[in-house]
N, C-alpha and C positions, 0 to 999 in steps of 0.2 A: 745388828747383833745385840742381844741383851742376855743377862742372867736372870733366871726365874726358878722358883721352887715349884716343881710340878709333881702332881700325884698321878701315877699311872697304874692301871690294872690290866694285866694280860692273862689270858687263858688260851691254852692250846688243847684241841681235842684230837687225839690220835687213836685210831682204832677204837673209837667210842670210850676212850679213857681221857678224863680231863686232867690237865696239869696247870696249876696256877703259879704264875711267876710274880713275886713281889715287885712293886713298881721300881724301887731303887736299884734292883738288879739289872734293869734295862739301861744300857750304857749309850745307846745311840738310836736315833730314829730319823727317818726321812719320809715324809708323807706329802702326797699331792692329791687334793680332793677337788672333784669337779661336779657340776650339776648332774652328771650321768653316771658317776662312779668314782673310783679312786685307785691309787697304787701306793704301796707303802713297803718299807723295809725297816727292820730293827735288829739290834743285837742285844744279847743278855747273857748273864752268867748264871750257871747252875752249880751249886756246891755239892761235893761228895765227901766233905770232911767228916761230918757226923754220921750221915747215912748214905746209902748208895744212890746214885743218880738214876732213879727209876724211869725217867723219860728217855734216856739214851737208847736202850734196846728198841723201843718203838719208833723213835725219831729216825733211826737209820734205815728202817724198813721202807719199801715202796708203799705208796698208799696216800690217801687224801688226808690233809691236816687242815682243820678249821681253826680260825683265829678270832678272838674277841679282844678288842683293845678299847680302853677308856682313858681319857686324858683331861685333866682340869688343873687350874691353879690351886695350889695348896692354901694360899692366904687370900681370903676374899672378905670384902666388907660384910658386916653382920647381916645387913638387910638384902644382900645379893644372893640370889639362888639360881645361878646359871646352870643349865644342863651341861654335863660333861660332853666332850667331843667323843662320839662313839663310832667305832668301825668294826664291822663283822665281815669276814671274808674267808678266802681259801688260799693256802700257801701255793706259790708258783715256783719257789726256789728255796732250798735249805742247805745249810752248811754247818759244820763244826769248824770254826776258824782258829781255835786255840785250845790246847789241853795243858794244864799246869800240873806238874808232878814234883815230888821231892826225891831226887835220885840218890841222895846220900843216906837216906833213912829208910829202913825196912818197915813198910806199913802193911799190915795184914789186910787182906781183901782188896778193894779197888785202889790201885796206886795213883789214880788220877784224882786230884783234889778239886779242881775246877774245870769246867768246860765253858767256852764262850761260843754260844750258838748265834746263828744269823738266819732270819727268815724273810723272804719276800712274799708279799701277799696282795691280793686284789679283791675287789667286790665280786660276788658270786657270778653275776651275769657275764662280766668280762673274762672270767675264767672258764666257766662251763660252756657258755654259748659260743665262744671263739674256738672251742674244740668240738663243736657239734655241727655236723654237715648233713642234715637230713634232706630227703626229698618228701614232699607232701602234696597231695592233690585232694581238694574237696570241691564238690559241685553243688550248685544251687545253695550257696552259703555265703558267709561273710569272711573277711580277712581275720577277724577274731577267731572263727572256727578253724581257719588254717593254722594260725599261731598255736592254738590249743592242741591241735593234732600233732604238732612238732616239738613243742617245748618239753623240757625235762624237769624233773623234781629238783629241788634245791634252790630255785629262784622264785621269789614271791612277786608275781606280776599282776597288776590290776589295770583296768581300762577306764578311761574317761574321755572317750572320743567316739562320737556318733558314727563316723564313717566306717569304723571297724565293723559295724553291724550291717552295713549296706550289702545286699545280696547280689552276687554275680553268678552267671552260669558256670564259670570256671575260676578257680583260685589255685595257682601253681606256685609252690615254693621250690626254687631251683637250688641244687647243691653244687652247681658249677660242673666243671670237667675235671678229669684226672690231673691235668697240669694247670688248672685255674680254678681251684676250689673256692667256694664262697660259704662262709660260716653262717649259722643261724643268727649270730650277733650282727654280722654284716647286713643280713636281710632286715632285721628289726630297725637298725639305724638308717638303712637306705629308705625303707618305707616311711619312717618318721620324717626324714629329710625331704623326700619327694613330695609328700603331702603336707609339708609345712607344719608339722606338729612338734611335740616336745617329748623327750624321753627323760624322765625325772627319777633320780635315785634319792630316797629318803634315808639318810644315815642313821636316824633315830630308830626307824621301824625296820631297817634293812629291807626295804620294799621299793619296787620299781613301778612307774606308772607311764603308760602310753597315753598322752593327752593331746587335746586339740590345740592347747596353748600352754605357755608357762603358767606357773601358779600366780594367781592374782590376789588371793585373800591374805590378809594379815596387815597389822599396823607396824610402821617402822619403829625400830628400837634405836635409842640414842647411843652412839659410841663416843666416848670422851676423847677430846684432843690430847689428854694426858697419856693416852695409851698408844698414840701414833707418833712415830719418830719423823716421818716424812711421807709425802705423797707425790704422785705424778699423774698427769692427765694425758691420755692418748686419744687422738682423733683419727679414726680409721679413714682410709681413702674412700671418697664417694664414688658410687657407680656412675659411669659415664654413658652407658648405652641404654636404649629403650628396647623393649620386646616388640618384634614384628612377626606375626604368625600368619601362615598361609594354609588354608585347607585345600590341598591340591587334588580335589576330586573333579572329574570332568563335568559333572552336573552339580550345581550348587556350590561352586568355588566361592570362598570367602577369605577376607583379609582383615586382620585387626591389628591395631598399633597401641602400644602402651604409652603411659604418660608419667614416666619417672621424673621426679622433680628436678634432680640434678643432672639429668642426661644432657649431652651435647647434641646440637642439631646435626642430623645426618649420621649419627653413630648408632648402629642397629645390631641387635642380636636376633638374627632370623631363625625361625622355627617352621619347618615344613612337616605337616602331618596329613594323614589321609583318614578322615572321619566321615563316613557316609551319612551320619546323623548330625545335623547342624548343632543341636544342643550339646552333643559330646565335644564338639570343637570349641564351643563357647566355654564349656566347663573347664577344658584343658587350658585355654588361654587365661581364664580368670585365676586358675591355680598358679600358673607360671608368673603372672603379673603380681600376685600376692607375695611371691617369694623374692621379687625384685625390689627389695627394700635396703636402704643404707643403715648400717649400724651406727648408733650414736656414740658419744664419747665413752671412754673406759677409764676407771680410776684404779690406780695401784697404790695400796697402802703398805707402808713399811712399819711394822709394829715394834713397840719397845717394851711390851710385856704381853703375857698370854691374856687374851680378852677376858674381861670380867662380866661379859654378857653371853647368852647362848649364841654360839658362833658356828654356823654350818651353812652350806649352800641353800639358797632360796629363802633366807630370812631377809627382811628389809631393814635398811639402816639409814639414819640421817646423822649429819655431823653437828651434834649439839652437846653442850657441856664441855667442861675443861677449858682449854685455851683456844678453841676455834674462833677465828675472826669473823665478824659479820660481813666482811668485804670480800671474802674469798669466793672463787667460782663454785665451790661445792655447797656453799651455804644455801639452805632452803630447798635443796633437791632431795628426792627420795631415791635410794639405790637398792639394788638387789645384789646380795653377796653371791658370787659365782664360783670362784676358785680360791682354795686355801693351800699355801705351800709352807710347810713348817719342817725345819730341820734342826735337830738338837744333838748335843754330845754332853755326857755327864762331865761336870767339872772334875770329878775324880773318877776315872774309868777303871780303877783297880777292882779286883774281884771281891775284896772284903770291905770296900768303901760303902758305908750305909747299908751293909748287907742285910737283906730280907726286910728292909724298911719299906713303907708304902710310898715314900717320896724322897726326892733328892734334888739337887740344884743342877741345872743344865745351862750350857751356852746355847742360845736359841737364835735362829734366824727365821723370821716369819713374815710372809708377804701374802696379801690377798688381792683379788681382782673383783671390782664392782662394776656394774652397769646400771643405767637408769631403770627404775622399777618397771616402767611401761615399754622398755625396748622389746620389739616383737621378734627380733632375729633369734632363731633357735641356737642353743648351745649344744653341739653334738660332737662326738668323736669322729675321727676319720673312718672310712668304710670302703669296701669294694662293692660295686653294683652287682646285683645278681646277673647270671649269665642266662640269657634266653635267645632262641627257643630251646626247649628240652625235647629231644626226638624220641618218640615211643611208637610201637606198632599198635594198630587198632583194626577193628572189623566194622565195616559199614552196617548200619542198622536200617531195617525197613519193616514197617508194620503192615505192608501191603501183601496180599496173597498168602499162600500156604508157607509153612516153615521151609520146605525144600525148594521153593521157587525163588529164582534169582531176580527179585523185583527191586524197584527203587522207591524211595519215599522222600518227598520234599516237604519240609515243615516250614511254617511261617510264624514269625514272632508277632504276637497279638498287638504289641505296642508300636514297634518300629516298622512292621510289615515287611521286614527283610526275610528272605528265604534262607534256610540252613539245612544241613544234614546232621544226622546223629552218628556218632562213632563209639563203639564199645571198646574199652581197654582191658583185655584179659589180664594183663600183668598187674592191674590195680583194682582188683575186686570187681571186675566187669563194670566199672563206673562208666557212665555215658557222658561224653562231651559233645559240644556242638561246634560245627565248622561252617563257614559261609558256603552257600551254594553258588559257585561261580564256574565259568567255562574252564578255568585253570589253564591247561596247556593247549587247548584247541581254540580256534577262532569261533566266532558266533555262527559260522556255517554248520558246525557239527554239534549235535545234541546227543552226547553219550554220557549218561549219568552213572555214577558208581552203583553197583548192584549189591544186594544183600550178602553180607559176610565176605565181601571183597577185602583183601588185606591191603592196608595203606600205612604209609609212614606219616605220623601225625606230629606236627610241631606245636608244642604247648608253650604259650606265653603266659604272662602273669594273669591276665583276665580273659584271654581268648585262645583260640587254636586254629590251625589251618592244616589242610592236606598238603604235604610236601611232594609226595609221589605215590604211585601204586607199586605193589611189591610182588604180585603174582598175575598169572593169566587165568582167565576163566576156564573151568572144566570144558574140554573139547575144543578150546580155542587154539591151542598149539597144534602145529602141523609137523609131520616128520621132516627131519632135516633134508633128506634126499629129494623132497619135493621142491625145495627152495621156494616155498609158498608164502603167501600173505593171506590173512583171513580176518574178516569182520563177522563177529557172532553177536546176534541180537535176539532178544526174547527172554522168556521166563525160565527156561530150562530145556532139558533134552527132548521133552515131548511137546514143547511149544516154542519154536524158534525160527529164525531166518538166518541163513548163512550165506555170506558172499566170500568166495575164495578164488585165488589165482595161484595155480600150481604148475609144475613142469612134469609132463609125462613123456618119457622117451626123449627128453631134452626139448620138448615142444610145449608152448604155453597152453594152458586150459583154464577157462574162466567159467565159474559156476555160481548160480544163485539157487539155493534150496530153501523151500519153505516147508515146515512140518507142523502139523497140529494133530497130536496123537497119531492115528493111523493114516491120516490124509497127508500126502506129500506131493509137492509140485517142484519141478526142476527146470531151470533154463541153463543150457550148457553150450559153450562155444569152444570148439577144439579144432585141430588141424583138419580142414576140409569138411567140417560137420557143424550143424546147429541142431541141438536137441531141445524140444519143448515137451515136457512129460508131466502128466498128472496121474497119480495112482493112489490106491488104498492098500497099505501094507497089512499082511496077516499078523 
């Protein structure tokens, strides 16, 4: 804990109206800043002694409130030009926690002399995206296109990650279920974590970046030992298991084992996958192995004054100058600033103390967390994994034959040589998705392919889809219930078909095979005491 003279600048935007609060009117603040965002709360007085509190009528209305806060040390060396700590965000909670009046005196107009306000606020993405639960589907595109299709205004997001532009036949953003919803923010962080990337928030620019790795550019800045009251070093537990992956396909089975430096012999984290393409299995294993890294040591600094250098996440520091000893563990190492925790209360919290001044003295507690500059382990918030599959209805596509014919069409991937079907999704602008062409529910004895415009339940996954089941019968396939019959209908349509049915007539079984090609008809029929073989041309 230390006392420091701090200059704060606060601005609230309510219903497109700006309200500036002088720094010394802020009486408390509690801020936690991370590489991916921040949360903060503060309280401040607004006076109505001289003029009306114009903010109050707008403040109590529902609606979005935007916040801009800057903080810096009031007293700095002449040659020091640190950038102020800057936060921009959206209010998540608000309150009027005190109103001061003079009951014994009759005052014309507003009887309230002071109001003590409190606001809680966060960075824009953690506010807007955690309340955003979209479904999105893009085909023959990249994940960047999927994100762009679902993101909302108010969050500045840029990309520095090549895999976001890799094209896939299907890209599905799941919104979860009614009782297990998953936000857009969850999806972004899940994707970043799964593919071992970085989600970076720049407090200066109020901008986010999805990147392949943490920021690497920049020279370390010296932080004086005179600014640090104490420090501690934390050594996280080392991972003890190795990755062992199995590609559990019947043909082309493969097994790969990781080589984690600190793993104990015989301790495994097994992973069973089914990837028909060997290269996809290798790619998945390499990704999983790249994430199986141990985090190096962490430094916690206890500050004894507000930093006299630019101080925000992702700047690089080294312990030089002041009273740092050459013998300590930290000496000679380069660190990345990750987290900042700063809590302060005005020495005089009264409504008229330093009223409307730009600065005042605070009791401050400030801690920061540092990691080695080259530590590869991502810094990400907690998240919920997306819920897959997403079930939607679709219609089978076939380019064979005439529009009215119930044909089938098997397509083949030029690169993988795997067969697939196409399915149209009427609920989503008739987008076409691909599904594997497999026997599905039948054994290999039966070769019955889905026909054109057959209705099917489709399960959408992140980058692929499958047919879950079929939802209707083919025209003319259903039989009247009183026949208690079974029916197999084959062919292109009513004028080109072969029908095999077994029905009951007068409670006796009858088996028929009927072939029809326009007017030409052939029938084989087995009934009680009769066998009929017939060929005819209908009028």
